[in-house]
Structures are given as structure tokens and as C-alpha cells.
C-alpha positions as CSV (number, residue, x, y, z in Angstrom):
1,M,21.4,-44.9,-178.6
2,K,24.4,-45.3,-180.7
3,H,24.8,-42.2,-183.3
4,S,27.3,-41.1,-186.1
5,K,28.8,-37.9,-186.5
6,S,27.9,-35.8,-189.8
7,K,31.0,-34.8,-192.2
8,V,30.6,-31.2,-191.0
9,N,30.7,-32.3,-187.3
10,M,34.0,-34.1,-188.2
11,K,35.5,-31.2,-189.9
12,Q,34.7,-29.2,-186.9
13,R,36.1,-31.7,-184.5
14,H,39.5,-30.3,-182.8
15,S,42.6,-31.7,-184.2
16,R,44.7,-33.9,-181.6
17,R,47.2,-30.8,-181.3
18,R,44.6,-28.3,-180.8
19,F,42.6,-30.6,-178.3
20,L,46.0,-31.2,-176.2
21,G,46.8,-27.5,-176.3
22,Q,43.4,-26.9,-174.6
23,V,43.9,-29.7,-172.2
24,A,47.3,-28.6,-171.4
25,A,46.1,-25.1,-170.3
26,A,43.3,-26.4,-168.3
27,S,44.7,-29.6,-166.9
28,V,48.1,-28.2,-165.7
29,L,46.4,-25.1,-164.3
30,G,43.7,-27.1,-162.7
31,S,46.0,-29.5,-160.9
32,G,48.8,-29.6,-158.3
33,M,52.0,-28.1,-159.3
34,G,53.9,-31.5,-158.6
35,S,52.0,-33.0,-161.4
36,M,52.9,-30.5,-163.9
37,N,56.1,-32.4,-165.3
38,G,54.0,-35.6,-165.6
39,K,51.4,-33.7,-167.6
40,L,53.8,-32.0,-169.8
41,S,55.7,-35.3,-170.3
42,L,52.2,-36.9,-171.7
43,M,51.6,-34.1,-174.2
44,G,54.6,-35.3,-176.3
45,S,53.7,-39.0,-176.1
46,A,50.0,-38.1,-176.8
47,L,50.9,-36.0,-179.7
48,A,52.9,-39.0,-181.2
49,A,49.8,-41.5,-180.5
50,Q,49.3,-44.0,-183.4
51,G,45.6,-44.2,-183.2
52,D,43.1,-41.8,-185.0
53,Y,40.8,-41.7,-182.0
54,A,38.9,-38.4,-183.5
55,A,37.7,-40.9,-186.1
56,L,35.9,-43.0,-183.5
57,T,32.1,-42.6,-184.2
58,D,30.7,-45.4,-182.2
59,Y,29.8,-45.3,-178.4
60,K,31.7,-47.5,-175.9
61,A,32.2,-47.4,-172.2
62,L,34.4,-49.4,-169.7
63,V,33.4,-49.9,-166.3
64,C,35.6,-51.1,-163.5
65,V,34.0,-52.6,-160.5
66,F,36.7,-52.7,-157.8
67,L,36.4,-55.3,-155.0
68,Y,38.4,-53.5,-152.1
69,G,39.8,-55.8,-149.7
70,G,41.2,-58.8,-151.7
71,S,38.2,-60.8,-153.1
72,D,38.3,-64.6,-152.5
73,S,37.6,-65.8,-155.9
74,F,38.9,-69.3,-155.2
75,N,35.2,-69.7,-153.7
76,M,33.5,-67.6,-156.1
77,F,34.5,-69.8,-159.3
78,V,35.6,-73.6,-158.3
79,P,36.8,-76.2,-160.4
80,T,34.5,-78.8,-161.5
81,D,37.2,-81.3,-162.8
82,Q,37.1,-84.1,-160.0
83,D,41.0,-84.3,-159.7
84,L,41.4,-80.4,-159.2
85,Y,38.2,-80.1,-157.0
86,N,39.8,-82.8,-154.8
87,N,43.1,-80.7,-154.5
88,Y,40.9,-77.6,-154.0
89,A,38.8,-79.0,-151.2
90,Q,41.8,-80.4,-149.4
91,S,43.6,-77.0,-149.5
92,R,40.5,-75.0,-148.6
93,G,39.6,-77.1,-145.3
94,S,36.4,-75.5,-143.6
95,L,36.2,-73.1,-146.3
96,V,35.4,-75.5,-149.0
97,V,32.2,-74.7,-151.2
98,A,30.3,-78.2,-151.7
99,K,30.4,-79.6,-155.0
100,E,26.8,-80.5,-155.4
101,S,26.0,-76.8,-154.7
102,L,27.8,-75.3,-157.7
103,L,26.2,-73.8,-160.6
104,G,27.1,-75.2,-164.1
105,L,28.5,-78.6,-162.9
106,G,27.5,-79.7,-166.3
107,S,29.4,-77.4,-168.3
108,E,32.6,-78.0,-170.1
109,T,34.1,-74.9,-169.0
110,G,35.7,-76.4,-165.9
111,I,34.4,-74.0,-163.5
112,G,31.4,-74.0,-161.3
113,F,29.7,-70.9,-159.9
114,N,29.3,-70.4,-156.4
115,P,25.4,-70.5,-155.6
116,N,25.4,-66.9,-154.5
117,L,26.1,-65.8,-157.9
118,A,23.2,-67.1,-159.8
119,K,22.3,-64.1,-161.8
120,T,25.8,-63.5,-163.0
121,H,26.1,-67.2,-163.9
122,A,22.7,-67.0,-165.7
123,L,24.6,-64.4,-167.9
124,F,27.5,-66.5,-168.1
125,E,25.5,-69.4,-169.3
126,S,23.6,-66.9,-172.1
127,G,27.0,-65.7,-173.3
128,Q,27.1,-62.1,-171.8
129,L,29.9,-62.9,-169.0
130,A,33.0,-64.5,-169.0
131,V,35.7,-65.5,-166.3
132,V,39.4,-64.5,-166.6
133,G,41.3,-67.0,-164.4
134,N,44.4,-66.4,-162.2
135,V,45.0,-62.7,-163.0
136,G,47.6,-60.9,-160.9
137,N,50.1,-58.0,-160.7
138,L,53.2,-59.2,-162.7
139,I,56.2,-57.3,-164.3
140,K,57.0,-60.4,-166.3
141,Q,56.0,-63.9,-166.1
142,V,57.7,-65.4,-163.0
143,D,57.7,-68.9,-161.4
144,K,58.3,-70.3,-157.9
145,A,62.1,-70.2,-158.1
146,D,61.8,-66.5,-159.1
147,Y,59.7,-65.8,-156.1
148,L,61.8,-67.7,-153.8
149,S,65.2,-65.9,-154.9
150,Q,63.5,-62.8,-154.5
151,S,64.2,-61.9,-158.1
152,N,63.8,-58.3,-159.3
153,D,61.3,-59.3,-161.7
154,V,58.7,-60.1,-158.8
155,P,56.5,-57.1,-157.9
156,A,57.3,-55.2,-154.6
157,D,55.2,-55.2,-151.7
158,L,52.9,-58.1,-152.5
159,F,50.1,-58.9,-150.2
160,A,49.9,-55.4,-149.0
161,H,46.5,-53.8,-149.6
162,N,47.5,-50.2,-150.4
163,H,50.3,-51.1,-152.4
164,Q,48.7,-53.7,-154.4
165,Q,45.7,-51.6,-155.1
166,E,48.0,-48.8,-156.3
167,Q,49.8,-51.3,-158.6
168,W,46.8,-52.9,-159.8
169,L,45.1,-49.8,-160.8
170,K,48.2,-48.3,-162.3
171,G,48.7,-51.4,-164.2
172,L,52.3,-51.7,-163.7
173,S,55.1,-52.3,-161.0
174,S,58.0,-50.6,-162.7
175,L,56.2,-47.3,-163.7
176,P,58.4,-44.7,-165.6
177,S,58.5,-41.4,-163.8
178,S,56.4,-39.8,-166.2
179,L,53.6,-42.1,-165.5
180,V,53.7,-42.5,-161.7
181,G,50.7,-40.5,-161.0
182,T,48.5,-42.2,-163.5
183,G,46.2,-45.2,-163.8
184,W,45.8,-47.3,-166.8
185,G,42.2,-46.1,-167.2
186,G,43.3,-42.5,-167.1
187,R,46.1,-43.3,-169.8
188,M,43.5,-44.8,-172.1
189,A,41.4,-41.7,-171.3
190,D,44.3,-39.3,-172.4
191,L,44.1,-41.1,-175.7
192,L,40.4,-41.4,-176.4
193,A,39.2,-38.1,-175.3
194,E,39.7,-36.6,-178.7
195,A,36.9,-39.1,-179.7
196,N,34.4,-37.0,-177.7
197,D,32.8,-33.8,-179.0
198,N,32.9,-32.4,-175.6
199,T,36.3,-31.1,-174.8
200,K,35.5,-29.6,-171.5
201,L,34.5,-32.8,-169.6
202,P,37.0,-35.6,-169.3
203,P,35.9,-39.0,-170.3
204,T,36.5,-40.2,-166.9
205,F,33.9,-40.6,-164.0
206,S,34.2,-41.9,-160.4
207,L,31.3,-43.0,-158.5
208,G,33.6,-44.7,-155.9
209,G,35.8,-42.0,-154.7
210,S,39.2,-41.2,-155.4
211,N,41.3,-44.1,-156.8
212,H,44.5,-44.7,-158.8
213,W,42.9,-46.0,-161.9
214,L,41.3,-42.9,-163.5
215,P,43.9,-40.2,-163.3
216,G,45.6,-39.2,-166.3
217,N,48.3,-37.0,-167.4
218,A,46.0,-35.0,-169.8
219,S,42.7,-35.7,-168.0
220,T,41.3,-35.3,-164.6
221,P,38.5,-37.6,-163.5
222,I,35.2,-36.2,-162.2
223,S,34.2,-37.6,-158.8
224,L,30.3,-38.2,-158.4
225,N,28.4,-38.6,-155.2
226,T,25.3,-41.1,-155.5
227,N,23.7,-40.0,-152.2
228,T,22.8,-36.5,-153.2
229,G,19.4,-37.0,-154.7
230,L,19.2,-35.3,-158.2
231,N,22.5,-33.6,-157.9
232,P,25.2,-36.2,-158.4
233,I,28.0,-33.5,-157.3
234,A,27.4,-32.5,-153.7
235,H,27.2,-28.6,-153.1
236,M,28.3,-27.7,-156.4
237,N,25.1,-27.0,-158.5
238,L,24.5,-23.3,-157.0
239,S,22.2,-22.1,-159.8
240,S,18.7,-23.2,-158.8
241,G,16.5,-20.9,-156.7
242,S,16.9,-17.1,-156.2
243,L,19.0,-17.2,-153.2
244,S,21.2,-19.7,-154.9
245,A,21.5,-18.0,-158.0
246,A,22.6,-14.9,-155.9
247,R,25.2,-17.0,-154.2
248,A,26.3,-18.3,-157.5
249,N,26.8,-14.7,-158.8
250,V,28.7,-13.6,-155.9
251,L,31.0,-16.8,-155.9
252,S,31.9,-16.2,-159.6
253,Q,32.7,-12.8,-158.9
254,I,34.9,-13.9,-156.4
255,L,36.5,-16.6,-158.4
256,S,37.1,-14.1,-161.2
257,L,39.1,-11.5,-159.0
258,P,42.6,-10.9,-160.2
259,N,45.3,-12.6,-158.0
260,D,49.1,-12.7,-158.3
261,N,49.3,-15.8,-156.3
262,V,49.7,-18.8,-158.5
263,L,48.1,-21.3,-155.8
264,E,45.2,-19.1,-155.5
265,Q,44.8,-18.8,-159.2
266,Q,44.7,-22.5,-159.6
267,A,42.1,-23.0,-156.6
268,A,39.9,-20.3,-158.2
269,L,40.2,-22.0,-161.7
270,S,39.5,-25.5,-160.1
271,S,36.4,-24.3,-158.3
272,A,35.1,-22.5,-161.5
273,R,35.8,-25.6,-163.6
274,S,34.2,-27.7,-161.1
275,I,30.9,-25.7,-160.9
276,S,30.6,-25.6,-164.7
277,S,31.0,-29.2,-165.2
278,A,28.4,-29.9,-162.4
279,D,25.8,-27.7,-164.1
280,E,26.5,-29.3,-167.4
281,I,26.0,-33.0,-166.0
282,I,23.2,-32.2,-164.0
283,S,21.4,-30.4,-167.0
284,A,22.3,-33.8,-169.1
285,L,20.9,-36.0,-166.5
286,G,17.7,-34.3,-166.3
287,V,15.4,-33.8,-163.4
288,T,13.9,-37.3,-163.4
289,D,15.6,-40.8,-163.7
290,T,14.0,-42.3,-166.8
291,I,15.7,-45.8,-166.2
292,Q,12.7,-48.0,-165.1
293,S,14.6,-51.3,-164.4
294,P,14.8,-52.2,-160.6
295,Y,17.5,-52.1,-158.3
296,N,18.5,-52.5,-154.5
297,T,18.2,-49.0,-152.9
298,S,20.0,-50.2,-149.9
299,S,23.3,-51.4,-151.9
300,K,26.0,-48.7,-152.3
301,L,27.2,-50.6,-155.2
302,A,24.0,-50.9,-156.8
303,K,23.5,-47.0,-156.4
304,Q,26.8,-46.4,-158.0
305,L,26.0,-48.5,-161.0
306,R,22.7,-46.9,-161.2
307,M,24.2,-43.7,-161.7
308,V,26.8,-45.0,-164.3
309,A,23.8,-46.3,-166.2
310,R,22.4,-42.6,-166.0
311,L,25.6,-41.1,-167.3
312,I,25.5,-43.6,-170.2
313,A,21.8,-42.7,-171.0
314,S,23.3,-39.2,-171.1
315,Q,26.2,-39.7,-173.4
316,Q,24.5,-37.9,-176.4
317,A,23.8,-34.8,-174.4
318,L,27.1,-34.7,-172.8
319,G,28.6,-35.2,-176.3
320,M,30.7,-38.5,-175.4
321,Q,31.8,-41.4,-177.5
322,R,34.0,-42.9,-175.1
323,Q,33.4,-43.0,-171.3
324,I,35.5,-44.8,-168.5
325,F,33.7,-45.4,-165.1
326,F,35.0,-46.5,-161.6
327,V,32.8,-47.9,-158.9
328,G,34.1,-49.5,-155.6
329,M,32.7,-51.9,-153.1
330,G,34.5,-52.6,-149.7
331,G,34.3,-55.5,-147.2
332,W,36.4,-58.2,-149.2
333,D,39.1,-58.7,-146.6
334,T,37.8,-61.8,-145.2
335,H,40.3,-62.8,-142.4
336,D,37.5,-64.2,-140.2
337,N,33.9,-65.3,-140.3
338,Q,34.4,-65.7,-144.4
339,S,31.7,-68.2,-145.2
340,V,28.9,-65.8,-143.9
341,R,30.5,-62.5,-145.1
342,L,31.6,-63.6,-148.5
343,N,28.1,-65.1,-149.4
344,A,26.7,-61.7,-148.4
345,L,29.2,-60.0,-150.6
346,M,28.7,-62.1,-153.5
347,A,25.0,-62.0,-153.3
348,E,25.2,-58.2,-153.3
349,L,27.7,-58.1,-156.3
350,D,25.5,-60.7,-158.2
351,E,22.4,-58.7,-157.9
352,S,24.0,-55.2,-158.6
353,M,25.8,-56.4,-161.8
354,S,22.9,-58.2,-163.0
355,D,20.5,-55.2,-162.3
356,F,23.1,-53.0,-164.0
357,Y,23.0,-55.1,-167.1
358,A,19.3,-54.8,-167.2
359,S,19.5,-51.2,-166.9
360,L,21.8,-51.5,-170.0
361,Q,19.5,-53.5,-171.9
362,S,16.6,-51.2,-171.3
363,L,18.8,-48.5,-173.0
364,N,19.7,-50.7,-175.9
365,M,23.2,-50.1,-174.7
366,E,24.4,-53.5,-173.5
367,N,26.7,-54.2,-176.6
368,A,28.5,-50.8,-176.2
369,V,29.3,-51.3,-172.4
370,T,31.7,-53.7,-170.8
371,T,31.9,-54.2,-167.0
372,F,34.7,-55.9,-165.2
373,T,35.7,-56.9,-161.8
374,A,39.1,-56.3,-160.1
375,S,40.6,-56.4,-156.6
376,D,43.7,-55.9,-154.4
377,F,44.6,-59.6,-155.0
378,G,43.3,-63.2,-154.6
379,R,43.5,-64.9,-151.4
380,T,45.3,-67.8,-149.8
381,L,44.2,-71.3,-150.5
382,T,44.6,-72.3,-146.9
383,V,42.4,-71.3,-144.1
384,N,43.3,-68.4,-141.5
385,G,41.4,-69.0,-138.6
386,D,37.8,-69.0,-140.0
387,G,38.9,-67.0,-143.2
388,S,41.6,-66.5,-145.5
389,D,45.0,-64.5,-145.7
390,H,46.0,-62.1,-148.5
391,G,47.0,-63.8,-151.7
392,W,48.2,-63.0,-155.2
393,G,46.5,-64.3,-158.3
394,G,42.7,-64.4,-158.6
395,H,39.7,-64.7,-161.1
396,Y,37.7,-62.0,-162.3
397,M,34.5,-61.3,-164.5
398,V,33.9,-59.5,-167.7
399,M,30.4,-58.6,-168.4
400,G,28.8,-57.2,-171.8
401,G,26.9,-57.9,-175.0
402,A,30.3,-57.6,-176.8
403,V,31.8,-60.3,-174.7
404,Q,32.5,-63.8,-175.8
405,G,30.9,-65.2,-172.7
406,G,30.3,-68.8,-171.4
407,Q,33.9,-69.3,-171.2
408,L,37.2,-69.4,-168.9
409,Y,39.9,-67.5,-170.1
410,G,43.4,-68.3,-168.8
411,Q,43.9,-71.2,-166.6
412,L,43.2,-72.5,-163.2
413,P,46.0,-73.2,-160.8
414,S,46.7,-76.8,-159.4
415,F,45.2,-76.0,-156.0
416,V,47.8,-78.1,-154.3
417,I,49.7,-76.6,-151.5
418,G,53.5,-76.3,-152.1
419,S,52.9,-77.1,-156.0
420,D,54.7,-74.9,-158.5
421,D,51.8,-72.6,-158.8
422,D,52.1,-72.0,-155.0
423,T,54.7,-69.5,-153.7
424,G,55.3,-71.9,-150.8
425,D,53.6,-69.7,-148.2
426,K,50.1,-70.5,-147.1
427,G,48.8,-71.3,-150.7
428,R,49.4,-68.0,-152.4
429,V,48.9,-68.7,-156.2
430,I,51.4,-67.2,-158.5
431,P,49.3,-65.4,-161.5
432,S,49.6,-67.0,-164.9
433,L,48.1,-63.9,-166.5
434,S,49.0,-60.2,-165.9
435,I,47.0,-57.1,-165.5
436,N,48.8,-55.6,-168.4
437,Q,47.4,-58.5,-170.6
438,F,43.9,-58.2,-168.8
439,G,43.7,-54.4,-169.4
440,A,45.2,-54.5,-172.8
441,S,42.5,-56.7,-174.0
442,L,39.8,-54.4,-172.5
443,G,41.8,-51.3,-174.0
444,S,41.8,-53.0,-177.5
445,W,38.1,-53.3,-177.4
446,M,37.7,-49.5,-176.4
447,G,39.6,-48.8,-179.7
448,I,43.3,-48.3,-178.4
449,S,45.6,-49.1,-181.1
450,D,48.3,-52.0,-180.4
451,N,51.2,-49.2,-180.7
452,D,49.6,-47.1,-178.0
453,L,48.6,-50.2,-175.9
454,A,52.5,-50.4,-175.6
455,S,52.6,-47.0,-174.0
456,V,49.6,-47.4,-171.8
457,F,50.9,-50.6,-170.4
458,P,54.7,-50.3,-170.5
459,D,55.3,-53.9,-169.2
460,L,53.1,-55.4,-171.7
461,A,56.0,-56.1,-174.0
462,N,57.4,-58.6,-171.4
463,F,54.5,-61.0,-172.1
464,G,55.0,-61.7,-175.8
465,S,52.9,-60.9,-178.8
466,D,50.4,-63.7,-178.3
467,W,48.4,-62.2,-175.5
468,K,45.7,-61.0,-177.9
469,D,44.9,-64.6,-178.9
470,N,44.8,-65.9,-175.5
471,L,42.6,-63.2,-174.3
472,A,40.2,-62.9,-177.3
473,L,37.4,-61.8,-174.9
474,F,35.2,-59.7,-177.5
475,T,33.2,-60.7,-180.5
């Protein structure tokens, strides 16, 4: 499925300035007036981008699987060192996962997988999946003393779902005003868009609804619906059938009527662009699903990932060399009945990610796609009734053929309540790796230059220059 561009095609490619000029006209007019200043601000920074992204000729895609609610990853990936496990067991109380049930006890990685993650563990064992330990929302590295003294270096609104989802997906807690409305996925897309032949469609697609990760300043994501049969964009494909064609013609005439009202002009342009985008995507997807690998049709996550695989399979028809996808899975706020609920959540996540990887293998695209998990925050080590409370640091997965899998990156906390790794409040673990470092590693694989990573992640400079060596996730 990978393909290279001819010299003629490279000569015909829009220059960065020409591309941004088109995007400026389309994006600024096609989005809320309140975001205009942010979009115009990024035009300047993108024009000064250090990477030559038009020269990228391979295909790569990045997929974020966001676990809404705060995943209890301390029971997904459990320490196997006996001393660490003893500390873990004492802190977790009734939530403890029996050591003998863990998968991978004989490995030297220091972690065992929950038995409900058998399929992702198999990918870990075969080298296509890695675990990144104790990642969290950080402005800069902080310790317990910083937290207790309420230092300004500690992110605001910790442990609150809405604020931490926003800060996680935007990638920073101290956003410059020009980036407030953008996520780090969208900021990468702003740069990578010029790698794509298709300048009409953005590189970003959401199968999980609106989110803070995908909006950019120069690119606006397309949101797709997996519950509308062959039409991924509900009610937008108006061209099939004689009656539908007639309605489409009338609507087109209405949208093209002259109007002096700026807001009505914007609404008309946005609607016309949505219809055009829908037609192009539906045409590229075709009328049948050619992916033959099985998947769980009752799982919302599996259906989202299935549509991602179809869009990846259509990347040539869509003219895409870089794509960025968002999918979401709810239910991870396990304050009660955690043992039962978490087991079911892990089983669905495990099956969906494994089936998605099998779909990519059937397309011969597994080396070109990296999938990672993320969540609001980790959870407390202590028990909250028969569940756990909102925490801070947590563990996440990175999956793909290009991943140097079978390893734990980062480090595990001590698991001792009241230790230096604990905020002193319910066993909330202080992260040792930042979202900036985690995201920058993924962005580097996508082809973002080191200089441009510093603009995508303005707080990255606070973590030194050795982050790349510490998170060498890719071959």
C-alpha cells in the first residue's frame, strides 16, 4: 500500500506558502470567528516550520485510543519484582490482582499483564507493543515537595475529568494564547498537511466525536459516524438516488445564494465543504468493506477502529501520506464495582486493539500505523469503597510494527503509600514522564523535526534534551 510520488507530482505539489494561503482562506472562513486570531497566528509559525514535510513520500498514520474516565492502569500492568509486588498488593488491598494470574511472569521487563489483556500481551511478547510507564500531565518535572507547597510548576485542576482531558489532549498546561484552542494532534497535522496530495481534506479524522486533541489552527478535523452503514458522515451524502440528487441540487443553489451577513456566509461555506468532503470520503471508501478480518460488531470501540482501518485502506484514493485518527472508549471512571467493570473494559480494549492490528496486517500496513492509548489520568493506589479514585500518573500502550515492543519504557513507581512517588493523598502517583515527552516521541516517528516538536510541545524544553534517548520507542 505504500507508494512514492513521481518527480512530476513533486513539482506539482503546492509549496508551503501556497498551501497555507488556501488553508487560511478555507479554515478562517469555515470556523468560528473567535478562533480567527489563533488561526492567523499559526500561519506565521507554520510558514517558519523547520521540516520539509512536502518531501515526505512514505505513508504513516497515528491513532489515539482515548480511555475516558481515567483508566486504572496499575491493575492493567502489575510489577513482577517481588518487593514491588508486595508494596503494590499492600496498597491495592481488595483490588489486588493475584500474582500467579499475571501474564509474562518469567519476562525481564518487570511487568505482568492482567489476564484480561491476553491478546495485547501476545503482541507485547512478539515485539509489536510496548508499555510506557507512569506518564502524566506535567509542565516540568516536579516532586512531592513541589506538590505539597502548591508550586506553580504543578498543573492546575489535577484530578478533574474535564480539565485533565483537555490538558492531556492539548499537551500542555501553560498554553500560549495562540494555541489555546488546539490539540497536539492538530498542531502536528498543521505541519504534516503539506505531505498530502489532497489539500481539500485535513489529515485529521475523529471516530469518537469532538475532542481537544485534533483541532489545529490551520486544520479542522472531520468527524465520522460509524453507525450509519456505508455512509460514515450522517445525512451528508445527498447525491445518491433521483430524489436525493434533486434535494442536493436545491441545497447547492441555496448555499450559493449571495449574502452580506458574515455568519451566514460562514455557515453556507462550512455546509458546502462538509458535503463535498463527505462525497469524497464515501467515494474513496467504496460501496463494500474489503477488510476480511473479524471484529466485534457489538463493541463501539471495535467499530471505530474498523472505520479507521477502512480509511487507512483508502489513503491512496484520498491522496494521503499522513493521517491522524482519534477514537474514544468510555466507562473507565471505576469508583465502584471496579473488579467486574475493569475486567470487562480491559477485555473489550484488548480484543479491539488486537483485531485492529490484524486488519492492518491484512492490508500490509502494520508497520505504517502506530496506535497508542491515553486517558484523563491514572487512578489512586488505595481503595475507594470497592473501586479507586482519580489519580495522576498512569501506564499506556503503544502498538505498531515499527514499535520496539516487548519493553517497558520509563519506570514504575514505588507503590508505597506515603513514599516520595505519592502526593500524600490516597496514593496518587506523581508522573515520572510527561505527556510532552510521550507525544514528542510519537511526533518524531511521524516525521516532525526536532525544532518543530518544540513548537508543537512548548513545554518540551523543560524536560531536557535526553527525552529522545529515554523514549526510543521506534526502530
